[in-house]
mmCIF file of the C-alpha atoms, coordinates in Angstrom:
data_MODEL
# 
_entry.id   MODEL 
# 
loop_
_atom_site.group_PDB 
_atom_site.id 
_atom_site.type_symbol 
_atom_site.label_atom_id 
_atom_site.label_alt_id 
_atom_site.label_comp_id 
_atom_site.label_asym_id 
_atom_site.label_entity_id 
_atom_site.label_seq_id 
_atom_site.pdbx_PDB_ins_code 
_atom_site.Cartn_x 
_atom_site.Cartn_y 
_atom_site.Cartn_z 
_atom_site.occupancy 
_atom_site.B_iso_or_equiv 
_atom_site.pdbx_formal_charge 
_atom_site.auth_seq_id 
_atom_site.auth_comp_id 
_atom_site.auth_asym_id 
_atom_site.auth_atom_id 
_atom_site.pdbx_PDB_model_num 
ATOM 1   C CA . MET A 1 1   ? 159.572 95.274 -67.108 1.00 0.00 ? 1   MET A CA 1 
ATOM 2   C CA . THR A 1 2   ? 162.072 94.728 -69.791 1.00 0.00 ? 2   THR A CA 1 
ATOM 3   C CA . PHE A 1 3   ? 161.903 92.106 -72.583 1.00 0.00 ? 3   PHE A CA 1 
ATOM 4   C CA . SER A 1 4   ? 163.959 91.216 -75.549 1.00 0.00 ? 4   SER A CA 1 
ATOM 5   C CA . VAL A 1 5   ? 162.853 92.650 -78.858 1.00 0.00 ? 5   VAL A CA 1 
ATOM 6   C CA . THR A 1 6   ? 163.252 89.981 -81.280 1.00 0.00 ? 6   THR A CA 1 
ATOM 7   C CA . PRO A 1 7   ? 160.530 89.753 -84.003 1.00 0.00 ? 7   PRO A CA 1 
ATOM 8   C CA . ASP A 1 8   ? 158.934 86.810 -82.329 1.00 0.00 ? 8   ASP A CA 1 
ATOM 9   C CA . ARG A 1 9   ? 159.151 88.505 -78.878 1.00 0.00 ? 9   ARG A CA 1 
ATOM 10  C CA . ARG A 1 10  ? 157.696 91.748 -80.416 1.00 0.00 ? 10  ARG A CA 1 
ATOM 11  C CA . ARG A 1 11  ? 154.773 89.803 -81.944 1.00 0.00 ? 11  ARG A CA 1 
ATOM 12  C CA . PHE A 1 12  ? 154.234 88.080 -78.621 1.00 0.00 ? 12  PHE A CA 1 
ATOM 13  C CA . LEU A 1 13  ? 153.721 91.159 -76.677 1.00 0.00 ? 13  LEU A CA 1 
ATOM 14  C CA . GLU A 1 14  ? 151.864 93.229 -79.472 1.00 0.00 ? 14  GLU A CA 1 
ATOM 15  C CA . GLY A 1 15  ? 149.641 90.122 -79.873 1.00 0.00 ? 15  GLY A CA 1 
ATOM 16  C CA . ALA A 1 16  ? 148.741 90.020 -76.183 1.00 0.00 ? 16  ALA A CA 1 
ATOM 17  C CA . GLY A 1 17  ? 147.842 93.716 -75.918 1.00 0.00 ? 17  GLY A CA 1 
ATOM 18  C CA . ALA A 1 18  ? 145.876 93.642 -79.144 1.00 0.00 ? 18  ALA A CA 1 
ATOM 19  C CA . LEU A 1 19  ? 143.659 90.542 -78.142 1.00 0.00 ? 19  LEU A CA 1 
ATOM 20  C CA . GLY A 1 20  ? 141.650 92.264 -75.810 1.00 0.00 ? 20  GLY A CA 1 
ATOM 21  C CA . LEU A 1 21  ? 140.858 88.707 -75.009 1.00 0.00 ? 21  LEU A CA 1 
ATOM 22  C CA . THR A 1 22  ? 136.961 88.952 -74.548 1.00 0.00 ? 22  THR A CA 1 
ATOM 23  C CA . ALA A 1 23  ? 135.029 86.083 -73.279 1.00 0.00 ? 23  ALA A CA 1 
ATOM 24  C CA . ALA A 1 24  ? 132.992 86.010 -76.518 1.00 0.00 ? 24  ALA A CA 1 
ATOM 25  C CA . ALA A 1 25  ? 136.167 85.757 -78.862 1.00 0.00 ? 25  ALA A CA 1 
ATOM 26  C CA . ILE A 1 26  ? 137.859 83.028 -76.931 1.00 0.00 ? 26  ILE A CA 1 
ATOM 27  C CA . ALA A 1 27  ? 134.561 80.893 -76.258 1.00 0.00 ? 27  ALA A CA 1 
ATOM 28  C CA . GLY A 1 28  ? 134.847 80.387 -80.120 1.00 0.00 ? 28  GLY A CA 1 
ATOM 29  C CA . PHE A 1 29  ? 137.993 78.322 -79.679 1.00 0.00 ? 29  PHE A CA 1 
ATOM 30  C CA . ALA A 1 30  ? 136.147 75.239 -78.418 1.00 0.00 ? 30  ALA A CA 1 
ATOM 31  C CA . THR A 1 31  ? 133.883 72.769 -80.138 1.00 0.00 ? 31  THR A CA 1 
ATOM 32  C CA . PRO A 1 32  ? 130.672 71.214 -78.734 1.00 0.00 ? 32  PRO A CA 1 
ATOM 33  C CA . ALA A 1 33  ? 131.221 68.573 -76.200 1.00 0.00 ? 33  ALA A CA 1 
ATOM 34  C CA . GLY A 1 34  ? 131.802 65.062 -77.452 1.00 0.00 ? 34  GLY A CA 1 
ATOM 35  C CA . ALA A 1 35  ? 132.838 66.085 -80.952 1.00 0.00 ? 35  ALA A CA 1 
ATOM 36  C CA . GLN A 1 36  ? 134.401 63.018 -82.229 1.00 0.00 ? 36  GLN A CA 1 
ATOM 37  C CA . GLY A 1 37  ? 137.244 62.444 -84.799 1.00 0.00 ? 37  GLY A CA 1 
ATOM 38  C CA . ALA A 1 38  ? 139.315 59.536 -86.149 1.00 0.00 ? 38  ALA A CA 1 
ATOM 39  C CA . ALA A 1 39  ? 141.804 57.631 -84.361 1.00 0.00 ? 39  ALA A CA 1 
ATOM 40  C CA . VAL A 1 40  ? 145.594 58.590 -84.893 1.00 0.00 ? 40  VAL A CA 1 
ATOM 41  C CA . SER A 1 41  ? 148.750 56.447 -84.798 1.00 0.00 ? 41  SER A CA 1 
ATOM 42  C CA . ASN A 1 42  ? 149.321 56.014 -80.919 1.00 0.00 ? 42  ASN A CA 1 
ATOM 43  C CA . ASP A 1 43  ? 153.048 55.461 -81.890 1.00 0.00 ? 43  ASP A CA 1 
ATOM 44  C CA . LEU A 1 44  ? 153.077 59.037 -83.483 1.00 0.00 ? 44  LEU A CA 1 
ATOM 45  C CA . LEU A 1 45  ? 150.971 60.465 -80.672 1.00 0.00 ? 45  LEU A CA 1 
ATOM 46  C CA . MET A 1 46  ? 153.172 59.255 -78.009 1.00 0.00 ? 46  MET A CA 1 
ATOM 47  C CA . ALA A 1 47  ? 156.475 60.287 -79.743 1.00 0.00 ? 47  ALA A CA 1 
ATOM 48  C CA . GLU A 1 48  ? 158.841 62.590 -78.029 1.00 0.00 ? 48  GLU A CA 1 
ATOM 49  C CA . GLY A 1 49  ? 157.725 66.142 -78.724 1.00 0.00 ? 49  GLY A CA 1 
ATOM 50  C CA . ALA A 1 50  ? 159.398 69.628 -78.391 1.00 0.00 ? 50  ALA A CA 1 
ATOM 51  C CA . LEU A 1 51  ? 158.472 69.619 -74.513 1.00 0.00 ? 51  LEU A CA 1 
ATOM 52  C CA . PRO A 1 52  ? 158.649 66.389 -72.321 1.00 0.00 ? 52  PRO A CA 1 
ATOM 53  C CA . ASP A 1 53  ? 155.242 65.297 -71.463 1.00 0.00 ? 53  ASP A CA 1 
ATOM 54  C CA . VAL A 1 54  ? 154.314 65.493 -67.469 1.00 0.00 ? 54  VAL A CA 1 
ATOM 55  C CA . TRP A 1 55  ? 152.302 62.508 -66.529 1.00 0.00 ? 55  TRP A CA 1 
ATOM 56  C CA . LEU A 1 56  ? 149.949 61.573 -64.042 1.00 0.00 ? 56  LEU A CA 1 
ATOM 57  C CA . GLY A 1 57  ? 148.993 57.839 -63.213 1.00 0.00 ? 57  GLY A CA 1 
ATOM 58  C CA . SER A 1 58  ? 150.244 54.672 -63.554 1.00 0.00 ? 58  SER A CA 1 
ATOM 59  C CA . LYS A 1 59  ? 152.555 53.456 -66.555 1.00 0.00 ? 59  LYS A CA 1 
ATOM 60  C CA . ASP A 1 60  ? 150.573 50.192 -66.546 1.00 0.00 ? 60  ASP A CA 1 
ATOM 61  C CA . ALA A 1 61  ? 146.922 52.016 -66.744 1.00 0.00 ? 61  ALA A CA 1 
ATOM 62  C CA . PRO A 1 62  ? 144.845 50.544 -69.338 1.00 0.00 ? 62  PRO A CA 1 
ATOM 63  C CA . VAL A 1 63  ? 143.659 53.850 -70.515 1.00 0.00 ? 63  VAL A CA 1 
ATOM 64  C CA . THR A 1 64  ? 145.836 56.959 -71.752 1.00 0.00 ? 64  THR A CA 1 
ATOM 65  C CA . VAL A 1 65  ? 144.441 60.365 -71.952 1.00 0.00 ? 65  VAL A CA 1 
ATOM 66  C CA . ILE A 1 66  ? 146.195 63.157 -73.593 1.00 0.00 ? 66  ILE A CA 1 
ATOM 67  C CA . GLU A 1 67  ? 144.411 66.774 -73.290 1.00 0.00 ? 67  GLU A CA 1 
ATOM 68  C CA . TYR A 1 68  ? 145.189 69.489 -75.528 1.00 0.00 ? 68  TYR A CA 1 
ATOM 69  C CA . ALA A 1 69  ? 144.319 72.784 -73.889 1.00 0.00 ? 69  ALA A CA 1 
ATOM 70  C CA . SER A 1 70  ? 144.744 76.434 -73.994 1.00 0.00 ? 70  SER A CA 1 
ATOM 71  C CA . MET A 1 71  ? 145.281 78.510 -70.828 1.00 0.00 ? 71  MET A CA 1 
ATOM 72  C CA . THR A 1 72  ? 142.888 81.150 -71.868 1.00 0.00 ? 72  THR A CA 1 
ATOM 73  C CA . CYS A 1 73  ? 140.216 78.884 -72.938 1.00 0.00 ? 73  CYS A CA 1 
ATOM 74  C CA . PRO A 1 74  ? 137.045 79.011 -70.683 1.00 0.00 ? 74  PRO A CA 1 
ATOM 75  C CA . HIS A 1 75  ? 135.800 75.661 -71.652 1.00 0.00 ? 75  HIS A CA 1 
ATOM 76  C CA . CYS A 1 76  ? 139.254 74.287 -70.560 1.00 0.00 ? 76  CYS A CA 1 
ATOM 77  C CA . ALA A 1 77  ? 138.965 75.889 -67.230 1.00 0.00 ? 77  ALA A CA 1 
ATOM 78  C CA . ALA A 1 78  ? 135.569 74.625 -66.852 1.00 0.00 ? 78  ALA A CA 1 
ATOM 79  C CA . PHE A 1 79  ? 136.629 71.032 -67.551 1.00 0.00 ? 79  PHE A CA 1 
ATOM 80  C CA . HIS A 1 80  ? 139.435 71.462 -65.007 1.00 0.00 ? 80  HIS A CA 1 
ATOM 81  C CA . ALA A 1 81  ? 137.119 72.882 -62.212 1.00 0.00 ? 81  ALA A CA 1 
ATOM 82  C CA . GLU A 1 82  ? 134.042 70.579 -62.939 1.00 0.00 ? 82  GLU A CA 1 
ATOM 83  C CA . THR A 1 83  ? 135.311 67.211 -64.461 1.00 0.00 ? 83  THR A CA 1 
ATOM 84  C CA . TYR A 1 84  ? 138.960 66.838 -63.768 1.00 0.00 ? 84  TYR A CA 1 
ATOM 85  C CA . PRO A 1 85  ? 138.633 66.265 -59.959 1.00 0.00 ? 85  PRO A CA 1 
ATOM 86  C CA . ALA A 1 86  ? 136.500 63.309 -60.567 1.00 0.00 ? 86  ALA A CA 1 
ATOM 87  C CA . LEU A 1 87  ? 138.871 62.082 -63.367 1.00 0.00 ? 87  LEU A CA 1 
ATOM 88  C CA . LYS A 1 88  ? 141.716 62.311 -61.037 1.00 0.00 ? 88  LYS A CA 1 
ATOM 89  C CA . LYS A 1 89  ? 139.921 60.715 -58.111 1.00 0.00 ? 89  LYS A CA 1 
ATOM 90  C CA . ASP A 1 90  ? 138.156 57.859 -59.864 1.00 0.00 ? 90  ASP A CA 1 
ATOM 91  C CA . TYR A 1 91  ? 140.522 57.011 -62.556 1.00 0.00 ? 91  TYR A CA 1 
ATOM 92  C CA . ILE A 1 92  ? 143.982 58.522 -62.430 1.00 0.00 ? 92  ILE A CA 1 
ATOM 93  C CA . ASP A 1 93  ? 144.617 57.806 -58.744 1.00 0.00 ? 93  ASP A CA 1 
ATOM 94  C CA . THR A 1 94  ? 143.116 54.337 -58.948 1.00 0.00 ? 94  THR A CA 1 
ATOM 95  C CA . GLY A 1 95  ? 145.396 53.226 -61.814 1.00 0.00 ? 95  GLY A CA 1 
ATOM 96  C CA . LYS A 1 96  ? 142.760 53.252 -64.560 1.00 0.00 ? 96  LYS A CA 1 
ATOM 97  C CA . VAL A 1 97  ? 143.994 56.308 -66.562 1.00 0.00 ? 97  VAL A CA 1 
ATOM 98  C CA . ARG A 1 98  ? 147.400 57.747 -67.339 1.00 0.00 ? 98  ARG A CA 1 
ATOM 99  C CA . PHE A 1 99  ? 146.883 61.514 -68.052 1.00 0.00 ? 99  PHE A CA 1 
ATOM 100 C CA . SER A 1 100 ? 148.936 64.288 -69.570 1.00 0.00 ? 100 SER A CA 1 
ATOM 101 C CA . LEU A 1 101 ? 148.104 67.976 -70.604 1.00 0.00 ? 101 LEU A CA 1 
ATOM 102 C CA . ARG A 1 102 ? 149.859 69.171 -73.634 1.00 0.00 ? 102 ARG A CA 1 
ATOM 103 C CA . GLU A 1 103 ? 150.213 72.876 -74.574 1.00 0.00 ? 103 GLU A CA 1 
ATOM 104 C CA . PHE A 1 104 ? 147.799 74.145 -77.512 1.00 0.00 ? 104 PHE A CA 1 
ATOM 105 C CA . PRO A 1 105 ? 147.968 78.032 -76.957 1.00 0.00 ? 105 PRO A CA 1 
ATOM 106 C CA . PHE A 1 106 ? 145.372 80.019 -79.089 1.00 0.00 ? 106 PHE A CA 1 
ATOM 107 C CA . ASP A 1 107 ? 147.031 83.373 -78.194 1.00 0.00 ? 107 ASP A CA 1 
ATOM 108 C CA . PRO A 1 108 ? 150.147 84.858 -76.526 1.00 0.00 ? 108 PRO A CA 1 
ATOM 109 C CA . LEU A 1 109 ? 148.729 85.154 -73.155 1.00 0.00 ? 109 LEU A CA 1 
ATOM 110 C CA . ALA A 1 110 ? 148.044 81.339 -73.217 1.00 0.00 ? 110 ALA A CA 1 
ATOM 111 C CA . THR A 1 111 ? 151.642 80.855 -74.373 1.00 0.00 ? 111 THR A CA 1 
ATOM 112 C CA . ALA A 1 112 ? 152.843 83.026 -71.639 1.00 0.00 ? 112 ALA A CA 1 
ATOM 113 C CA . GLY A 1 113 ? 150.789 80.820 -68.956 1.00 0.00 ? 113 GLY A CA 1 
ATOM 114 C CA . PHE A 1 114 ? 152.196 77.690 -70.368 1.00 0.00 ? 114 PHE A CA 1 
ATOM 115 C CA . MET A 1 115 ? 155.820 78.993 -70.317 1.00 0.00 ? 115 MET A CA 1 
ATOM 116 C CA . LEU A 1 116 ? 155.450 80.080 -66.678 1.00 0.00 ? 116 LEU A CA 1 
ATOM 117 C CA . ALA A 1 117 ? 154.192 76.554 -65.770 1.00 0.00 ? 117 ALA A CA 1 
ATOM 118 C CA . ARG A 1 118 ? 157.236 75.129 -67.386 1.00 0.00 ? 118 ARG A CA 1 
ATOM 119 C CA . CYS A 1 119 ? 159.477 77.539 -65.473 1.00 0.00 ? 119 CYS A CA 1 
ATOM 120 C CA . SER A 1 120 ? 157.924 76.306 -62.410 1.00 0.00 ? 120 SER A CA 1 
ATOM 121 C CA . GLY A 1 121 ? 159.604 72.778 -62.918 1.00 0.00 ? 121 GLY A CA 1 
ATOM 122 C CA . PRO A 1 122 ? 158.184 69.504 -63.766 1.00 0.00 ? 122 PRO A CA 1 
ATOM 123 C CA . ASP A 1 123 ? 157.078 68.776 -59.992 1.00 0.00 ? 123 ASP A CA 1 
ATOM 124 C CA . LYS A 1 124 ? 155.164 71.931 -59.994 1.00 0.00 ? 124 LYS A CA 1 
ATOM 125 C CA . ARG A 1 125 ? 154.190 72.318 -63.588 1.00 0.00 ? 125 ARG A CA 1 
ATOM 126 C CA . ASN A 1 126 ? 150.640 70.857 -63.102 1.00 0.00 ? 126 ASN A CA 1 
ATOM 127 C CA . ALA A 1 127 ? 149.782 72.774 -60.101 1.00 0.00 ? 127 ALA A CA 1 
ATOM 128 C CA . MET A 1 128 ? 150.651 75.915 -61.759 1.00 0.00 ? 128 MET A CA 1 
ATOM 129 C CA . ILE A 1 129 ? 148.370 75.005 -64.650 1.00 0.00 ? 129 ILE A CA 1 
ATOM 130 C CA . ASP A 1 130 ? 145.666 74.160 -62.064 1.00 0.00 ? 130 ASP A CA 1 
ATOM 131 C CA . LEU A 1 131 ? 146.219 77.668 -60.479 1.00 0.00 ? 131 LEU A CA 1 
ATOM 132 C CA . LEU A 1 132 ? 145.916 79.608 -63.702 1.00 0.00 ? 132 LEU A CA 1 
ATOM 133 C CA . PHE A 1 133 ? 142.785 77.727 -64.727 1.00 0.00 ? 133 PHE A CA 1 
ATOM 134 C CA . ALA A 1 134 ? 141.184 78.419 -61.552 1.00 0.00 ? 134 ALA A CA 1 
ATOM 135 C CA . GLN A 1 135 ? 142.230 82.096 -61.431 1.00 0.00 ? 135 GLN A CA 1 
ATOM 136 C CA . GLN A 1 136 ? 141.500 82.590 -65.224 1.00 0.00 ? 136 GLN A CA 1 
ATOM 137 C CA . LYS A 1 137 ? 139.255 85.499 -64.915 1.00 0.00 ? 137 LYS A CA 1 
ATOM 138 C CA . ASN A 1 138 ? 141.736 87.308 -62.622 1.00 0.00 ? 138 ASN A CA 1 
ATOM 139 C CA . TRP A 1 139 ? 144.671 87.424 -65.426 1.00 0.00 ? 139 TRP A CA 1 
ATOM 140 C CA . ALA A 1 140 ? 143.243 86.302 -68.937 1.00 0.00 ? 140 ALA A CA 1 
ATOM 141 C CA . PHE A 1 141 ? 140.102 88.588 -69.005 1.00 0.00 ? 141 PHE A CA 1 
ATOM 142 C CA . THR A 1 142 ? 141.755 91.802 -67.410 1.00 0.00 ? 142 THR A CA 1 
ATOM 143 C CA . ASP A 1 143 ? 143.050 94.880 -68.922 1.00 0.00 ? 143 ASP A CA 1 
ATOM 144 C CA . LYS A 1 144 ? 146.536 94.346 -67.833 1.00 0.00 ? 144 LYS A CA 1 
ATOM 145 C CA . PRO A 1 145 ? 146.911 90.559 -68.086 1.00 0.00 ? 145 PRO A CA 1 
ATOM 146 C CA . PHE A 1 146 ? 150.755 90.496 -67.577 1.00 0.00 ? 146 PHE A CA 1 
ATOM 147 C CA . GLN A 1 147 ? 150.293 92.293 -64.396 1.00 0.00 ? 147 GLN A CA 1 
ATOM 148 C CA . GLY A 1 148 ? 147.692 89.808 -63.153 1.00 0.00 ? 148 GLY A CA 1 
ATOM 149 C CA . LEU A 1 149 ? 149.847 86.920 -64.255 1.00 0.00 ? 149 LEU A CA 1 
ATOM 150 C CA . SER A 1 150 ? 152.803 88.348 -62.306 1.00 0.00 ? 150 SER A CA 1 
ATOM 151 C CA . THR A 1 151 ? 150.876 89.004 -59.113 1.00 0.00 ? 151 THR A CA 1 
ATOM 152 C CA . LEU A 1 152 ? 149.338 85.256 -59.261 1.00 0.00 ? 152 LEU A CA 1 
ATOM 153 C CA . VAL A 1 153 ? 152.530 83.488 -59.866 1.00 0.00 ? 153 VAL A CA 1 
ATOM 154 C CA . ARG A 1 154 ? 154.333 85.393 -56.845 1.00 0.00 ? 154 ARG A CA 1 
ATOM 155 C CA . GLN A 1 155 ? 151.887 83.537 -54.674 1.00 0.00 ? 155 GLN A CA 1 
ATOM 156 C CA . THR A 1 156 ? 153.514 80.268 -55.744 1.00 0.00 ? 156 THR A CA 1 
ATOM 157 C CA . GLY A 1 157 ? 156.876 81.736 -54.783 1.00 0.00 ? 157 GLY A CA 1 
ATOM 158 C CA . MET A 1 158 ? 158.122 82.697 -58.052 1.00 0.00 ? 158 MET A CA 1 
ATOM 159 C CA . SER A 1 159 ? 160.116 85.738 -58.136 1.00 0.00 ? 159 SER A CA 1 
ATOM 160 C CA . GLN A 1 160 ? 159.656 88.651 -60.259 1.00 0.00 ? 160 GLN A CA 1 
ATOM 161 C CA . ASP A 1 161 ? 162.994 88.067 -61.802 1.00 0.00 ? 161 ASP A CA 1 
ATOM 162 C CA . THR A 1 162 ? 162.195 84.614 -62.658 1.00 0.00 ? 162 THR A CA 1 
ATOM 163 C CA . PHE A 1 163 ? 158.888 85.860 -64.153 1.00 0.00 ? 163 PHE A CA 1 
ATOM 164 C CA . GLU A 1 164 ? 160.593 88.107 -66.621 1.00 0.00 ? 164 GLU A CA 1 
ATOM 165 C CA . THR A 1 165 ? 163.299 85.620 -67.449 1.00 0.00 ? 165 THR A CA 1 
ATOM 166 C CA . CYS A 1 166 ? 161.013 82.883 -68.030 1.00 0.00 ? 166 CYS A CA 1 
ATOM 167 C CA . LEU A 1 167 ? 158.896 85.186 -70.432 1.00 0.00 ? 167 LEU A CA 1 
ATOM 168 C CA . LYS A 1 168 ? 162.258 86.081 -72.294 1.00 0.00 ? 168 LYS A CA 1 
ATOM 169 C CA . ASP A 1 169 ? 163.182 82.475 -73.006 1.00 0.00 ? 169 ASP A CA 1 
ATOM 170 C CA . GLN A 1 170 ? 162.860 82.173 -76.816 1.00 0.00 ? 170 GLN A CA 1 
ATOM 171 C CA . LYS A 1 171 ? 163.643 78.627 -76.846 1.00 0.00 ? 171 LYS A CA 1 
ATOM 172 C CA . LEU A 1 172 ? 160.707 77.916 -74.468 1.00 0.00 ? 172 LEU A CA 1 
ATOM 173 C CA . TYR A 1 173 ? 158.286 80.264 -76.486 1.00 0.00 ? 173 TYR A CA 1 
ATOM 174 C CA . ASP A 1 174 ? 159.096 78.471 -79.481 1.00 0.00 ? 174 ASP A CA 1 
ATOM 175 C CA . ASN A 1 175 ? 158.920 74.994 -77.978 1.00 0.00 ? 175 ASN A CA 1 
ATOM 176 C CA . VAL A 1 176 ? 155.645 75.693 -76.519 1.00 0.00 ? 176 VAL A CA 1 
ATOM 177 C CA . ASN A 1 177 ? 154.195 76.666 -79.829 1.00 0.00 ? 177 ASN A CA 1 
ATOM 178 C CA . ALA A 1 178 ? 155.986 73.780 -81.738 1.00 0.00 ? 178 ALA A CA 1 
ATOM 179 C CA . VAL A 1 179 ? 153.784 71.502 -79.435 1.00 0.00 ? 179 VAL A CA 1 
ATOM 180 C CA . ARG A 1 180 ? 150.623 73.067 -80.710 1.00 0.00 ? 180 ARG A CA 1 
ATOM 181 C CA . ASP A 1 181 ? 151.843 73.126 -84.442 1.00 0.00 ? 181 ASP A CA 1 
ATOM 182 C CA . LEU A 1 182 ? 152.616 69.485 -84.269 1.00 0.00 ? 182 LEU A CA 1 
ATOM 183 C CA . ALA A 1 183 ? 149.217 68.695 -82.822 1.00 0.00 ? 183 ALA A CA 1 
ATOM 184 C CA . ALA A 1 184 ? 147.364 70.878 -85.513 1.00 0.00 ? 184 ALA A CA 1 
ATOM 185 C CA . GLN A 1 185 ? 149.395 69.493 -88.460 1.00 0.00 ? 185 GLN A CA 1 
ATOM 186 C CA . LYS A 1 186 ? 149.670 65.847 -87.335 1.00 0.00 ? 186 LYS A CA 1 
ATOM 187 C CA . PHE A 1 187 ? 146.538 65.315 -85.365 1.00 0.00 ? 187 PHE A CA 1 
ATOM 188 C CA . SER A 1 188 ? 144.149 67.937 -86.813 1.00 0.00 ? 188 SER A CA 1 
ATOM 189 C CA . VAL A 1 189 ? 143.635 69.513 -83.483 1.00 0.00 ? 189 VAL A CA 1 
ATOM 190 C CA . ASP A 1 190 ? 141.730 72.854 -83.944 1.00 0.00 ? 190 ASP A CA 1 
ATOM 191 C CA . ALA A 1 191 ? 139.864 73.648 -80.684 1.00 0.00 ? 191 ALA A CA 1 
ATOM 192 C CA . THR A 1 192 ? 140.307 73.116 -77.010 1.00 0.00 ? 192 THR A CA 1 
ATOM 193 C CA . PRO A 1 193 ? 139.973 71.173 -75.097 1.00 0.00 ? 193 PRO A CA 1 
ATOM 194 C CA . THR A 1 194 ? 140.650 68.187 -77.392 1.00 0.00 ? 194 THR A CA 1 
ATOM 195 C CA . PHE A 1 195 ? 141.329 64.568 -75.869 1.00 0.00 ? 195 PHE A CA 1 
ATOM 196 C CA . PHE A 1 196 ? 142.920 61.652 -77.174 1.00 0.00 ? 196 PHE A CA 1 
ATOM 197 C CA . ILE A 1 197 ? 141.690 58.582 -75.408 1.00 0.00 ? 197 ILE A CA 1 
ATOM 198 C CA . ASN A 1 198 ? 144.002 55.595 -76.128 1.00 0.00 ? 198 ASN A CA 1 
ATOM 199 C CA . GLY A 1 199 ? 144.621 57.410 -79.547 1.00 0.00 ? 199 GLY A CA 1 
ATOM 200 C CA . LYS A 1 200 ? 140.972 58.088 -80.249 1.00 0.00 ? 200 LYS A CA 1 
ATOM 201 C CA . LYS A 1 201 ? 139.906 61.843 -80.771 1.00 0.00 ? 201 LYS A CA 1 
ATOM 202 C CA . ALA A 1 202 ? 137.194 63.489 -78.785 1.00 0.00 ? 202 ALA A CA 1 
ATOM 203 C CA . ALA A 1 203 ? 136.886 67.284 -78.888 1.00 0.00 ? 203 ALA A CA 1 
ATOM 204 C CA . GLY A 1 204 ? 135.109 69.556 -76.584 1.00 0.00 ? 204 GLY A CA 1 
ATOM 205 C CA . GLU A 1 205 ? 134.460 69.975 -72.922 1.00 0.00 ? 205 GLU A CA 1 
ATOM 206 C CA . MET A 1 206 ? 133.110 66.559 -71.288 1.00 0.00 ? 206 MET A CA 1 
ATOM 207 C CA . THR A 1 207 ? 131.636 65.642 -68.125 1.00 0.00 ? 207 THR A CA 1 
ATOM 208 C CA . ILE A 1 208 ? 132.994 62.565 -66.335 1.00 0.00 ? 208 ILE A CA 1 
ATOM 209 C CA . GLN A 1 209 ? 129.980 60.679 -67.377 1.00 0.00 ? 209 GLN A CA 1 
ATOM 210 C CA . GLU A 1 210 ? 130.757 61.289 -70.927 1.00 0.00 ? 210 GLU A CA 1 
ATOM 211 C CA . MET A 1 211 ? 134.537 60.312 -70.250 1.00 0.00 ? 211 MET A CA 1 
ATOM 212 C CA . ALA A 1 212 ? 133.464 57.131 -68.502 1.00 0.00 ? 212 ALA A CA 1 
ATOM 213 C CA . LYS A 1 213 ? 131.568 55.924 -71.563 1.00 0.00 ? 213 LYS A CA 1 
ATOM 214 C CA . LEU A 1 214 ? 134.509 56.323 -73.643 1.00 0.00 ? 214 LEU A CA 1 
ATOM 215 C CA . PHE A 1 215 ? 136.775 54.794 -71.019 1.00 0.00 ? 215 PHE A CA 1 
ATOM 216 C CA . ALA A 1 216 ? 134.536 51.745 -70.536 1.00 0.00 ? 216 ALA A CA 1 
ATOM 217 C CA . PRO A 1 217 ? 135.564 49.494 -73.397 1.00 0.00 ? 217 PRO A CA 1 
ATOM 218 C CA . TYR A 1 218 ? 139.204 49.410 -72.145 1.00 0.00 ? 218 TYR A CA 1 
ATOM 219 C CA . LEU A 1 219 ? 138.284 48.814 -68.633 1.00 0.00 ? 219 LEU A CA 1 
ATOM 220 C CA . LYS A 1 220 ? 136.184 45.651 -69.175 1.00 0.00 ? 220 LYS A CA 1 
ATOM 221 C CA . SER A 1 221 ? 137.751 42.562 -67.006 1.00 0.00 ? 221 SER A CA 1 
# 
């Protein structure tokens, strides 16, 4: 596989190889469930960023949930396996919640995963994220993570040429990291997963029961 050798790209690849990505190291990127923070300006939070949001749910939903996640974060993968199905079934699909996941990569492999999800196109981006979370241990925690990613995304119909071209896209690489940098600088995001529920920050993996309590004030008739 051939990649360009710009300084950013070199750091991208060297960082991926140097990380090792042990579970213990990445587990430290998340905070305890339910850790709370102050509300942020909803106008600033909803402003157009370096990458367009991909939304699920009704535009008229009374609750808006934005999740900042890292593709190599085990707590994010656990949330999407254990809580997200109920969130989608009981709240997103019923018009109560509008949801979007934003990129907050903590390492080069997470950046690569998000880049591949974006290269899948807006209609398939969320499905690719779901797949990468579901198969996280088979690519993020291996000795050859890029090989694991390549094998996995080929199952979705993405060609090897598209895979390589995507990971050479400097603008996309910069934009994924710009989404993260804005969240860190403007919204004080420093752990994943971090959620903003109608602008109110809640950091850490949550159960559906914990999320329901945070939704309740906005869902009273």
